N, C-alpha and C positions, 0 to 999 in steps of 0.2 A: 966389504971384502971378507970380513969374518963370516958372514952368512954364506957366501959362495964357498969358502973353504969348508964350512960345516956341511954343506950339501954334498960337496965332492967327497969328503971323508965318509959320509953316510952311504953314498952310492958305492964306494969302494968296499965298504963293509958288507953291503948287500950282495955285491957280486961275488964275494968270497964264500958265501953260503950256497949250498946246493939247493936246487928246486926239487924237492922230494915229491914223488908221486906214489900213490898206493896202487899196487897191482895184485891181480888175482888170477887163479887158474881160469882159463877160458870157459870151462864148463859150469862155473858158479853162476847161478841164475840171478845175478844182480848187476847193476851198472853204476850204482851210487852207494855211498856209505856215509853215515853221519859221523861227525867228529867224536861224539860220545861213544859210538860203537867202536871206533878205532881205539880209543882210550881203554875201554873195557876188555876188548879182545887182546890187546898187546900188554896189558897189565895183569892178565890172568883172571880177570873178573867174570869173563864169559867166554864160552866156546861157540856161541851162536850170535847172529845178528838179531835185531829186533823182529825181523820177519821169520825167524826160526832157521835161517840158513846156517848150517854148520860151517865154521871156518877154523883153520889151524894157522896160527901166526908163524912167520919165518922172519928172523931178525938178522941184522948184519953185525959183524964184529965192530969194535970201537973204531970210529973214524968220522969224517965230515958228514957223510950221509946219515949215519946212526945218530950223531949229535943233533943234526938239524931235525930229523924225524922226532926224536925224543923231546926236543925243545918245542916244536910246533904242535905235536899231537898228544904227548904223554906228560909233558911239563915236569920232567925229572931229568937229573943228570944220569949218565950211564951207570955210575956206581950204585946209585939209589935204585935205578931200574932193575939192575941185575940182582941187587939184594932182595928186592920184592920177590922176584922169581925164585931165588934160592930158598927163601922162607917157605914158599909153596912146595918146593921139591923136598925140603927137609921134613915138612909136615906130612908128606905123602899125598898131597892134594893135586900135584901137577908134575909134569916133566918140563925141563927147560926147553924153550922153542929151538928148533933147528937154527943154528947160527952159521952164517955163510960169510965168506971173505970179500965178495965183490958184487957189484950190480949184476954182472953177467951170470954169476953163480946163482943169485936170487932168481933171475929170469928163468934160467934153465930148470931150477928146482920147482918153482911155482908152476911153470908150464906143464910139468910132468907129474905133479902130485895133486890129486883131487882135494878140494877144500882149502888149498894153500892160499895164503894172502901174505904179501910182503911189501917192501918199499924200496925204491931205487931213485937215483938221480934222474931227473926228467930228460937229460941229454943222452942217457945211455940207450942203446938199442933195446926195444921192448916189444917187438912185433909178435912174439910167441905168447904173450900174456894179455889179459884184459886190464886196461887202465880204468880205475874206479874214480868217478867224480865224487869229490868230498863236499858234503853239504854242511 
């Protein structure tokens, strides 16, 4: 009985998390992205992918999608993630990525801005952008 209860609790916890997908402007000439590339682009370590493709990260404001993305791909809490970016901004090395309030706003922005890359909940409409396969 304890095992069944544990499984049910685990399934409920899993269901509470967003299934985050990485999306890009449709004109970007890639279909997949490595986890390490996601990490480097979204933490300010690189403005290009391994193949030289320029990308510009777009982030979401604090919330479930942001938390799940950071947990799964960046391995930082939101406060630490933003602190990293603020240190780059303060040092004059970067500007804070465009921060948007919703999946819909990310899709609209990424679809209309070349080189843009972002993330949304898988269940959100995303026909206007390219979904990247994460390897």
